[in-house]
C-alpha positions as CSV (number, residue, x, y, z in Angstrom):
1,X,17.3,-26.9,10.7
2,X,15.1,-24.0,9.6
3,X,11.9,-26.1,9.9
4,X,13.1,-27.9,13.0
5,X,13.1,-24.5,14.7
6,X,9.6,-23.8,13.6
7,X,8.5,-27.1,15.2
8,X,10.3,-26.2,18.4
9,X,8.7,-22.8,18.6
10,X,5.3,-24.2,17.8
11,X,5.7,-26.7,20.7
12,X,6.6,-23.9,23.2
13,X,3.8,-21.6,21.8
14,X,1.3,-24.2,23.1
15,X,3.2,-24.5,26.4
16,X,3.0,-20.8,27.2
17,X,0.9,-19.5,30.2
18,X,0.3,-15.9,31.2
19,X,0.8,-14.7,34.7
20,X,-2.5,-14.7,36.6
21,X,-3.6,-12.5,39.5
22,X,-2.8,-14.1,42.9
23,X,-2.2,-13.1,46.5
24,X,1.2,-11.6,45.6
25,X,-0.3,-9.3,43.0
26,X,-0.1,-6.1,44.9
27,X,0.2,-3.7,42.0
28,X,-2.9,-1.7,40.8
29,X,-3.5,0.7,38.0
30,X,-2.9,3.6,40.3
31,X,0.7,2.3,40.7
32,X,1.4,3.2,37.1
33,X,2.6,6.3,35.3
34,X,2.1,6.3,31.5
35,X,4.6,8.1,29.3
36,X,3.7,8.8,25.7
37,X,6.3,10.4,23.4
38,X,4.3,12.1,20.7
39,X,4.4,14.4,17.8
40,X,0.9,15.5,18.5
41,X,-2.6,14.4,17.3
42,X,-2.2,15.9,13.8
43,X,-2.2,13.1,11.2
44,X,-2.8,10.5,13.9
45,X,-6.2,9.1,13.3
46,X,-6.3,7.0,16.5
47,X,-5.0,9.6,18.9
48,X,-8.4,10.1,20.6
49,X,-8.8,6.3,21.0
50,X,-5.3,6.0,22.3
51,X,-5.9,8.6,25.0
52,X,-9.4,7.2,25.8
53,X,-8.1,3.7,26.3
54,X,-5.3,4.8,28.7
55,X,-7.7,7.0,30.7
56,X,-10.3,4.2,30.9
57,X,-7.6,2.0,32.5
58,X,-7.1,4.7,35.2
59,X,-3.4,4.9,35.8
60,X,-2.2,7.4,38.3
61,X,-0.7,9.8,35.8
62,X,-0.5,10.2,32.0
63,X,2.5,12.2,30.8
64,X,2.7,13.4,27.2
65,X,6.2,14.4,26.0
66,X,5.9,16.4,22.9
67,X,8.6,17.3,20.3
68,X,7.5,20.9,19.6
69,X,5.5,23.7,21.2
70,X,3.0,23.3,18.4
71,X,2.5,19.7,19.3
72,X,2.1,20.7,22.9
73,X,-0.7,23.1,22.0
74,X,-2.4,20.5,19.8
75,X,-2.4,17.9,22.6
76,X,-3.7,20.4,25.2
77,X,-6.5,21.5,22.9
78,X,-7.5,17.9,22.1
79,X,-7.6,16.6,25.7
80,X,-10.8,18.4,27.1
81,X,-13.0,16.9,24.4
82,X,-11.6,13.5,24.9
83,X,-12.1,13.6,28.7
84,X,-15.6,15.0,28.3
85,X,-16.6,12.2,25.8
86,X,-15.3,9.6,28.2
87,X,-17.2,10.9,31.1
88,X,-20.4,11.0,29.0
89,X,-19.8,7.5,27.6
90,X,-19.8,8.9,24.0
91,X,-16.2,8.3,22.9
92,X,-15.5,6.2,19.8
93,X,-13.4,3.9,22.1
94,X,-16.4,3.3,24.4
95,X,-18.8,2.7,21.5
96,X,-16.6,0.2,19.8
97,X,-16.0,-1.7,23.0
98,X,-19.5,-1.3,24.4
99,X,-18.2,0.4,27.6
100,X,-20.0,2.5,30.2
101,X,-19.3,6.1,31.0
102,X,-16.4,6.6,33.5
103,X,-15.0,9.3,35.7
104,X,-11.5,10.4,34.6
105,X,-9.3,10.2,37.7
106,X,-5.9,10.2,36.0
107,X,-3.7,13.2,36.3
108,X,-2.6,14.4,32.8
109,X,0.6,16.3,32.2
110,X,1.8,17.7,28.9
111,X,5.6,18.4,28.8
112,X,7.5,19.8,25.9
113,X,10.9,18.2,25.3
114,X,11.4,20.5,22.3
115,X,13.2,17.8,20.3
116,X,12.1,15.2,17.8
117,X,13.9,12.3,19.5
118,X,11.9,9.5,21.2
119,X,14.6,8.6,23.6
120,X,15.1,12.2,24.7
121,X,11.3,12.7,24.9
122,X,11.0,9.7,27.2
123,X,13.9,10.8,29.5
124,X,12.4,14.3,29.6
125,X,9.1,12.8,30.9
126,X,10.7,10.4,33.4
127,X,11.0,13.1,36.0
128,X,7.2,13.0,36.3
129,X,7.2,9.2,37.0
130,X,6.8,8.7,40.7
131,X,5.0,5.4,40.8
132,X,6.3,1.8,41.0
133,X,5.6,1.0,37.4
134,X,6.3,3.2,34.3
135,X,4.4,2.3,31.2
136,X,5.8,3.5,27.9
137,X,3.0,3.8,25.3
138,X,3.2,4.7,21.6
139,X,0.8,7.4,20.5
140,X,-0.9,5.0,18.2
141,X,-1.4,2.2,20.8
142,X,-5.0,1.5,21.8
143,X,-5.2,-0.6,25.0
144,X,-7.9,-3.1,25.8
145,X,-10.4,-2.0,28.5
146,X,-8.7,-4.1,31.2
147,X,-5.1,-3.8,29.9
148,X,-3.4,-2.7,33.2
149,X,-5.3,-5.2,35.3
150,X,-4.4,-8.0,33.0
151,X,-0.7,-7.0,32.6
152,X,0.4,-6.1,36.1
153,X,0.2,-9.7,37.5
154,X,3.4,-10.4,35.7
155,X,5.3,-8.3,38.3
156,X,4.2,-10.6,41.1
157,X,7.4,-12.4,40.3
158,X,9.9,-10.0,41.9
159,X,12.6,-11.0,39.4
160,X,10.5,-9.6,36.5
161,X,11.5,-6.1,35.6
162,X,10.1,-5.7,32.1
163,X,6.7,-6.8,30.7
164,X,5.6,-7.0,27.1
165,X,2.1,-7.7,25.8
166,X,0.1,-9.1,22.8
167,X,-0.2,-6.8,19.8
168,X,-2.9,-6.5,17.2
169,X,-3.6,-4.2,14.2
170,X,-6.7,-2.3,13.3
171,X,-8.2,-3.6,10.1
172,X,-8.7,-0.7,7.7
173,X,-12.4,-0.3,6.6
174,X,-13.1,-0.8,2.9
175,X,-14.5,2.3,1.3
176,X,-16.4,3.3,-1.9
177,X,-15.7,6.5,-3.8
178,X,-18.6,7.3,-6.1
179,X,-16.3,9.5,-8.2
180,X,-14.2,6.5,-9.2
181,X,-15.1,3.6,-11.4
182,X,-16.0,0.2,-10.0
183,X,-12.6,-1.2,-11.0
184,X,-10.7,1.8,-9.5
185,X,-12.6,1.3,-6.2
186,X,-11.8,-2.4,-6.3
187,X,-8.1,-1.8,-6.8
188,X,-8.0,1.0,-4.2
189,X,-9.5,-1.3,-1.6
190,X,-7.2,-4.2,-2.6
191,X,-4.1,-1.9,-2.4
192,X,-5.1,-0.5,1.0
193,X,-6.0,-3.9,2.3
194,X,-2.8,-5.4,1.1
195,X,-0.6,-3.0,3.0
196,X,-2.8,-3.2,6.1
197,X,-2.6,-7.0,6.0
198,X,1.2,-7.0,5.5
199,X,1.6,-4.7,8.5
200,X,-0.7,-6.9,10.6
201,X,1.1,-10.0,9.7
202,X,4.4,-8.4,10.7
203,X,3.1,-7.9,14.3
204,X,1.3,-11.3,14.3
205,X,4.6,-13.0,13.5
206,X,6.2,-11.1,16.3
207,X,3.5,-12.3,18.7
208,X,4.3,-15.9,17.8
209,X,8.0,-15.4,18.4
210,X,7.8,-13.7,21.7
211,X,5.1,-16.0,23.1
212,X,7.1,-19.1,22.1
213,X,10.5,-18.0,23.2
214,X,9.2,-16.6,26.5
215,X,7.7,-19.9,27.3
216,X,10.9,-21.8,26.2
217,X,13.5,-20.0,28.4
218,X,12.1,-16.7,29.4
219,X,13.6,-15.0,26.3
220,X,12.3,-12.5,23.9
221,X,14.0,-10.8,20.9
222,X,12.5,-7.5,21.9
223,X,9.7,-6.1,24.1
224,X,7.8,-3.8,21.7
225,X,8.0,-0.1,22.3
226,X,4.3,0.2,21.3
227,X,3.6,-0.5,24.9
228,X,5.8,-1.9,27.6
229,X,5.7,-1.9,31.4
230,X,8.9,-1.5,33.4
231,X,9.8,-1.1,37.1
232,X,10.5,2.6,37.6
233,X,13.5,1.9,39.8
234,X,15.4,0.5,36.8
235,X,15.2,3.6,34.6
236,X,15.0,6.4,37.2
237,X,18.7,6.8,37.6
238,X,21.5,8.8,35.8
239,X,23.4,5.7,34.6
240,X,20.4,4.3,32.6
241,X,19.5,7.7,31.2
242,X,23.1,8.4,30.2
243,X,23.5,5.1,28.4
244,X,20.0,5.3,26.9
245,X,20.8,8.7,25.3
246,X,24.3,7.8,24.2
247,X,24.1,4.5,22.4
248,X,26.6,4.2,19.5
249,X,26.9,1.4,16.9
250,X,30.4,0.0,16.4
251,X,32.1,2.4,18.8
252,X,35.7,1.3,19.2
253,X,37.1,3.6,21.8
254,X,38.9,6.7,20.7
255,X,40.0,5.3,17.4
256,X,36.5,5.1,15.9
257,X,33.5,6.7,17.6
258,X,31.0,4.7,15.5
259,X,27.5,5.9,14.5
260,X,25.1,7.6,16.9
261,X,23.7,8.5,19.1
262,X,21.1,6.0,17.9
263,X,17.6,7.6,17.7
264,X,15.7,4.4,16.9
265,X,16.0,1.0,18.6
266,X,14.9,2.3,22.0
267,X,12.9,-0.9,22.8
268,X,15.8,-3.2,21.8
269,X,18.1,-1.2,24.1
270,X,15.7,-1.5,27.0
271,X,15.4,-5.2,26.5
272,X,19.1,-5.7,26.5
273,X,19.6,-3.3,29.4
274,X,17.1,-5.1,31.6
275,X,18.7,-8.5,31.3
276,X,22.2,-7.3,31.7
277,X,21.0,-5.7,35.0
278,X,19.9,-9.1,36.2
279,X,16.1,-8.7,35.7
280,X,13.7,-11.1,33.9
281,X,11.3,-10.4,31.1
282,X,7.7,-11.6,31.0
283,X,5.3,-11.6,28.0
284,X,1.6,-11.2,29.0
285,X,-0.2,-12.7,26.0
286,X,-3.9,-12.6,26.4
287,X,-6.9,-10.8,24.9
288,X,-7.2,-8.5,27.9
289,X,-3.5,-7.6,27.8
290,X,-3.6,-6.6,24.1
291,X,-2.8,-3.3,22.4
292,X,-4.2,-2.5,19.0
293,X,-2.4,-0.2,16.6
294,X,-2.8,1.4,13.2
295,X,-0.2,-0.1,10.8
296,X,0.3,-0.9,7.2
297,X,0.0,2.3,5.1
298,X,1.9,2.9,2.0
299,X,4.5,4.3,1.6
300,X,5.1,4.9,5.4
301,X,5.2,1.2,6.1
302,X,8.2,0.7,3.8
303,X,10.1,3.2,5.8
304,X,9.2,1.4,9.0
305,X,10.4,-1.9,7.4
306,X,13.7,-0.3,6.7
307,X,14.1,0.9,10.3
308,X,13.1,-2.4,11.8
309,X,15.4,-4.4,9.6
310,X,18.3,-2.1,10.3
311,X,17.5,-2.5,14.0
312,X,18.0,-6.3,13.6
313,X,21.5,-5.9,12.1
314,X,22.5,-3.3,14.7
315,X,21.1,-4.8,17.9
316,X,21.3,-8.6,17.5
317,X,25.1,-8.5,17.1
318,X,25.4,-6.2,20.1
319,X,23.3,-8.7,22.2
320,X,25.2,-11.7,20.9
321,X,28.8,-10.5,20.9
322,X,29.0,-7.4,23.1
323,X,26.6,-7.9,26.0
324,X,26.5,-11.7,25.6
325,X,24.1,-12.2,28.5
326,X,21.6,-13.9,26.3
327,X,23.9,-16.8,25.6
328,X,23.5,-18.2,29.2
329,X,20.2,-16.6,30.1
330,X,18.2,-17.4,26.9
331,X,20.1,-20.1,24.9
332,X,17.0,-21.4,23.1
333,X,16.0,-17.9,22.0
334,X,19.5,-17.3,20.7
335,X,19.1,-20.4,18.5
336,X,15.5,-19.9,17.4
337,X,15.5,-16.1,17.0
338,X,18.6,-14.0,17.3
339,X,20.8,-15.8,14.7
340,X,18.0,-16.8,12.3
341,X,16.6,-13.2,12.1
342,X,19.9,-12.0,10.7
343,X,20.3,-14.9,8.3
344,X,16.7,-15.3,7.1
345,X,16.7,-14.3,3.4
346,X,13.9,-16.4,2.0
347,X,14.5,-15.2,-1.6
348,X,17.8,-16.9,-1.6
349,X,17.4,-19.9,0.8
350,X,14.1,-21.3,-0.7
351,X,15.4,-21.7,-4.2
352,X,18.6,-23.1,-2.9
353,X,16.7,-25.7,-0.9
354,X,14.8,-26.7,-4.0
355,X,18.0,-26.9,-6.0
356,X,19.6,-29.1,-3.4
357,X,16.5,-31.3,-3.0
358,X,16.5,-31.9,-6.8
359,X,20.0,-33.4,-6.5
360,X,19.1,-35.8,-3.7
361,X,18.9,-39.6,-4.1
362,X,15.2,-39.4,-3.0
363,X,14.4,-37.1,-5.9
364,X,16.5,-39.1,-8.4
365,X,14.9,-42.4,-7.4
366,X,11.3,-41.1,-7.4
367,X,8.9,-42.3,-10.1
368,X,7.2,-38.9,-10.0
369,X,10.0,-36.3,-9.3
370,X,8.0,-33.3,-10.4
371,X,5.1,-34.2,-8.1
372,X,7.6,-34.7,-5.3
373,X,9.2,-31.3,-6.0
374,X,5.7,-29.7,-6.1
375,X,5.0,-31.3,-2.7
376,X,8.2,-29.8,-1.3
377,X,7.2,-26.4,-2.7
378,X,3.8,-26.8,-1.0
379,X,5.5,-27.6,2.3
380,X,7.6,-24.5,2.1
381,X,4.5,-22.4,1.3
382,X,2.6,-23.9,4.2
383,X,5.3,-23.2,6.7
384,X,4.9,-19.5,5.9
385,X,1.3,-19.7,7.2
386,X,2.2,-21.1,10.7
387,X,2.9,-17.8,12.4
388,X,0.1,-15.9,10.6
389,X,-2.8,-18.1,11.4
390,X,-4.4,-15.8,14.1
391,X,-4.9,-13.0,11.6
392,X,-6.2,-15.2,8.7
393,X,-8.5,-17.1,11.2
394,X,-10.1,-13.8,12.2
395,X,-10.2,-12.4,8.7
396,X,-10.4,-15.4,6.3
397,X,-11.2,-13.2,3.3
398,X,-7.6,-11.8,3.6
399,X,-6.3,-15.4,3.3
400,X,-7.9,-15.7,-0.2
401,X,-6.9,-12.2,-1.2
402,X,-3.3,-12.1,0.0
403,X,-2.0,-15.6,0.5
404,X,-3.9,-18.2,-1.6
405,X,-4.7,-18.3,-4.5
406,X,-3.3,-14.7,-4.8
407,X,0.2,-15.1,-3.3
408,X,0.6,-11.4,-2.4
409,X,2.0,-11.9,1.1
410,X,4.6,-14.6,0.1
411,X,5.8,-12.5,-2.8
412,X,6.2,-9.5,-0.5
413,X,8.2,-11.8,1.9
414,X,10.6,-12.6,-0.9
415,X,10.8,-9.0,-2.0
416,X,11.6,-8.1,1.7
417,X,14.8,-10.1,1.3
418,X,16.1,-7.5,-1.1
419,X,15.1,-4.7,1.3
420,X,16.7,-6.7,4.1
421,X,20.0,-7.0,2.1
422,X,19.9,-3.2,1.5
423,X,19.5,-2.5,5.2
424,X,22.5,-4.8,6.0
425,X,24.6,-2.6,3.8
426,X,23.1,0.6,5.4
427,X,22.8,-0.5,9.0
428,X,24.7,2.7,10.1
429,X,21.6,4.8,9.3
430,X,20.3,5.4,12.8
431,X,17.5,7.8,11.9
432,X,13.8,7.2,12.7
433,X,12.6,6.0,9.3
434,X,8.9,5.9,8.7
435,X,7.9,9.2,10.3
436,X,8.3,12.7,9.1
437,X,9.9,14.8,11.8
438,X,11.1,18.4,11.9
């Protein structure tokens, strides 16, 4: 059944088609307000590129919602140089994408929410969203030069209320430190590249899932909060904001208040809220509708893995057994994604499959049982490559360094099962793991 789902998803992956501009595509970039909840540019190596990419797309307004007054000052001090570089055509973003100079027409606001809570920072900024579409952008998300133009056609279907896009990860450059030995430099680059690749493959696998399930029945396990587009009318009301800020896990009336309010899981909440309100979700998967982010740095990435895994055990049961809308709206997605993601512990299932296979009649009757078993191991190994092909295709050296013959990625995947088991036992931790916040 596990590999049958892979075949089904692979079939729908090839059936997928993005929404294309047509006569009904009335929305333009000036119909968008971008909200970015941020802790400021400090320790954010891609902040300048993130801002440049948004301004190059020319939304009507860009609103930063900061967590502290210090972060507010940092953002305000960083903006003039970013705008000037854009208008002169000298920004890093323009050089890397070979773009021309551009006049910055976007209105920029910096608001201080005075709290380190993404949900509250977003709600604080919503008062400044007066356009038809609100775009929520992570402060490490770098848009393609034609991101809004490529993403907005999804709203031509009036039933679509929420749009997600393709994600990619910046490949960390390899460096050489003359103070270190050749071997030390080699290990340092391998270590950096390993975590960068693991982070990239995490998002690449998500790309595969959301593209396939969206083509199958319109479903998606989650529209990523790294960048998402939503009709403002859905979130510009007291009911949404009250529910958004007061989500609890396992709240059972007055007897047990549960755990919360949940700080993480904002994108999962939005995805569930959208469909329970009767709207559809569309994934725009194309090169032009791509966001690139920085991901895969040790030890921060492990904290992010903990948060993401806990999100699965918190949110999937809510979607399946509390909201229940997905059962009739996205039945294929329920079967291929929602249940498997909670039950997928490769460290335990793979050896069990090999054990069961070794007790089959096929194995017992084989003249070369060890060769047959090796072939089955190779099959299991190969299936782990299906969702990750786009990254290895673009960076083939990473395949040899981290998949075969050095099985770093598969071994991490097995180790992740232990981490996943731990998060199942600690799902009640609703903090924002992976980022140091005051």
